[in-house]
Each structure stands twice: as structure tokens, then as C-alpha cells.
C-alpha positions as CSV (number, residue, x, y, z in Angstrom):
1,M,-0.2,-0.1,0.0
2,T,1.2,3.3,-1.0
3,K,0.6,6.9,0.6
4,N,-1.5,7.6,-2.5
5,D,-3.8,4.0,-1.5
6,L,-4.4,5.9,2.1
7,T,-7.6,7.7,2.2
8,H,-6.6,9.9,5.4
9,I,-3.1,11.0,3.8
10,D,-2.3,13.5,1.3
11,P,0.0,13.4,-1.4
12,F,2.6,15.3,1.0
13,G,1.9,12.3,3.7
14,R,0.2,14.9,6.0
15,A,-3.3,13.5,7.7
16,Q,-6.3,14.8,6.3
17,M,-10.3,14.5,6.6
18,V,-11.6,12.6,3.3
19,D,-13.8,14.8,1.9
20,V,-17.6,13.9,1.5
21,T,-18.8,16.7,0.0
22,P,-19.6,15.1,-3.4
23,K,-21.3,12.1,-1.9
24,E,-25.1,11.4,-2.1
25,A,-26.6,11.2,1.7
26,T,-27.9,7.7,2.2
27,H,-29.5,6.1,4.9
28,R,-26.8,4.0,6.7
29,K,-26.8,1.8,10.0
30,A,-24.2,0.2,11.9
31,L,-24.4,-2.2,14.4
32,A,-21.8,-3.2,17.0
33,K,-20.9,-5.1,20.0
34,G,-19.1,-5.7,23.0
35,K,-18.6,-7.7,26.2
36,V,-17.6,-6.5,30.0
37,F,-16.3,-10.0,31.6
38,M,-17.0,-9.8,35.4
39,K,-17.4,-12.2,37.9
40,P,-20.7,-14.0,38.4
41,E,-21.3,-11.9,41.6
42,T,-21.1,-8.8,39.9
43,T,-23.0,-9.9,36.8
44,S,-25.7,-10.8,39.4
45,L,-25.4,-7.3,41.3
46,V,-25.9,-5.8,38.1
47,A,-29.3,-7.9,37.0
48,S,-30.9,-7.0,40.5
49,N,-29.6,-2.9,40.3
50,A,-27.7,-3.5,43.5
51,V,-24.4,-1.8,42.4
52,A,-23.9,1.0,44.9
53,K,-23.4,3.8,42.5
54,G,-26.8,3.1,41.3
55,D,-28.4,1.7,37.8
56,V,-25.6,0.4,36.1
57,L,-27.2,-0.4,33.0
58,A,-29.4,2.9,32.3
59,A,-25.9,4.6,33.6
60,A,-24.3,2.7,31.0
61,R,-27.1,3.3,27.9
62,I,-27.2,7.1,28.3
63,A,-23.3,7.1,27.9
64,G,-23.5,5.3,25.2
65,I,-26.3,7.2,23.6
66,Q,-23.9,10.2,24.4
67,A,-20.3,8.9,22.8
68,S,-22.5,8.3,19.7
69,K,-23.2,11.6,19.0
70,R,-20.0,13.1,20.1
71,C,-17.7,10.5,18.4
72,S,-16.0,13.0,15.6
73,D,-14.9,14.6,18.8
74,L,-12.7,11.6,20.1
75,I,-11.8,10.5,16.7
76,P,-9.3,12.9,15.0
77,L,-10.4,12.4,11.3
78,C,-14.1,11.1,11.8
79,H,-16.9,13.6,10.3
80,P,-19.4,14.8,12.1
81,L,-22.6,13.0,11.6
82,L,-26.0,14.3,12.1
83,V,-26.8,10.9,14.0
84,G,-30.5,9.9,13.4
85,S,-31.2,7.2,15.9
86,V,-29.5,5.1,18.8
87,S,-29.9,2.4,20.7
88,I,-28.3,0.4,23.3
89,N,-29.4,-3.1,24.3
90,F,-27.7,-5.2,27.3
91,T,-28.0,-9.3,27.4
92,L,-26.5,-10.7,31.0
93,G,-24.6,-14.3,31.1
94,D,-23.5,-15.5,34.1
95,D,-19.9,-13.8,33.9
96,F,-20.3,-11.0,31.3
97,V,-22.3,-8.3,30.1
98,E,-22.9,-7.6,26.6
99,V,-23.5,-4.5,25.0
100,E,-25.1,-4.1,21.5
101,A,-25.1,-0.4,20.1
102,Q,-26.9,0.2,16.5
103,V,-26.5,3.5,15.0
104,E,-28.6,5.1,12.0
105,T,-28.4,8.1,10.0
106,I,-28.9,9.5,6.5
107,D,-25.6,11.4,5.6
108,R,-22.2,11.2,3.2
109,T,-20.9,8.7,5.4
110,G,-21.5,5.9,7.6
111,V,-21.9,5.3,11.7
112,E,-19.7,2.4,12.2
113,M,-17.6,4.6,14.4
114,E,-20.4,6.1,15.9
115,A,-21.7,2.7,17.2
116,L,-18.2,1.4,17.9
117,T,-17.7,4.6,19.9
118,A,-21.3,3.9,21.2
119,V,-20.1,0.4,22.7
120,S,-16.8,1.0,24.0
121,V,-18.2,3.9,25.9
122,A,-20.9,1.9,27.4
123,C,-18.7,-0.7,28.6
124,L,-16.3,1.8,29.8
125,T,-19.6,3.2,32.0
126,I,-20.3,-0.2,33.3
127,Y,-16.6,-1.0,34.3
128,D,-16.9,2.1,36.3
129,M,-20.2,1.7,38.2
130,C,-18.7,-2.0,39.3
131,K,-15.1,-1.3,39.7
132,S,-15.7,-0.8,44.0
133,A,-17.6,-5.0,43.9
134,D,-15.1,-6.0,40.8
135,R,-11.7,-4.6,39.7
136,G,-10.9,-7.7,37.5
137,M,-13.2,-7.4,34.8
138,V,-12.1,-7.1,30.9
139,I,-13.5,-5.5,28.3
140,S,-13.4,-7.3,24.8
141,E,-15.2,-8.5,21.9
142,V,-15.7,-4.7,20.9
143,A,-16.4,-5.2,17.2
144,L,-18.7,-4.1,14.3
145,W,-21.2,-6.6,13.6
146,E,-23.1,-5.4,10.5
147,K,-23.1,-2.1,8.6
148,T,-25.6,-1.1,5.0
149,G,-25.3,1.8,3.1
150,G,-22.7,3.7,1.5
151,K,-20.3,2.9,-1.5
152,S,-18.9,0.0,0.3
153,G,-22.6,-1.5,0.7
154,Q,-23.4,-4.2,3.2
155,F,-20.9,-6.0,5.8
156,K,-22.3,-8.9,7.9
157,R,-19.9,-11.1,10.7
158,N,-20.9,-14.1,11.4
159,N,-18.5,-15.1,14.2
160,L,-15.3,-13.1,16.1
161,K,-13.0,-15.6,14.4
162,E,-13.2,-13.4,11.3
163,A,-11.5,-10.5,12.9
164,R,-8.7,-12.5,14.2
């Protein structure tokens, strides 16, 4: 791959934001997931809303939504988008909380980064809310699972082994 093949590098080797001005605004959607692994006792505390800091999942949901809307403030060359919708859902396992974020827009560039940022910040919020009960938690498996819209079309992951 040469410098000319890199979309975020100009011919002089400097970082640049990709010009999306000539692109058509289209409906775009992205789905990302991640997990916070923890002790089963900690998962039980989350499930019963018994964590000392308060409602872990409510706080993580709001944090994820806010993060998706502020993604371009965090990722240097990410375009600011008008995020149309964000949904954050949780699945509790015996020793983990899975976070799923779906983000949609009608714009000139995709919302993959917004979905991944939402998941990451929601996972970090779960860690923060639960750390007094379990400092050994691990955040992992953050990945894009689906995306639609745009020039590159549809992407759908079947499992995490595809990423490795």
C-alpha cells in the first residue's frame, strides 16, 4: 500500500479528512457489540440493580448514546454526523454483560465509528459503575457486526474469529 492508497493521507504525507462533499446522502446503519467480563457475583448485582453507584445499565445506555453523538470529538479524522437514532441494548450472561449499539443516519458517510464508540463508552461505564465490586473485569470483543449503506454496501460478521 502506498501513500496514495491511504484515504486519510494527502500526497505530502500529511493527515487529512476525507472529502465526502460530492457523495450522496444515503440511509446508513451500523451495529456493534462488546462485552464486559466479570465475576458472576457482579453480574448478579447488575441484574438486581444492587450496585452501590446506582442503575448500571441505565447509566451505560445514556453514556453510549452520548458517546455516539460526540464521536467526531474523540476520533480525529471522523466526520461529524447528524445521528438519527441510537439504541443500546444489554444481554446479561453468567459472567458478562454484552452491549449492543445500533446507530442510524441519513448522511454522506457511515456510522460504524459511532456504533463502536457507543459500545466502548457503555462498556467503560459498566466498568466504572462496578469497579468497587470487581476490579478484575475485562472489556473485550468490541467489534462491528453489521453495516449497511454507502459505496461499500453491506457487511455482516458471522463470528469474532473473522476478525483474527
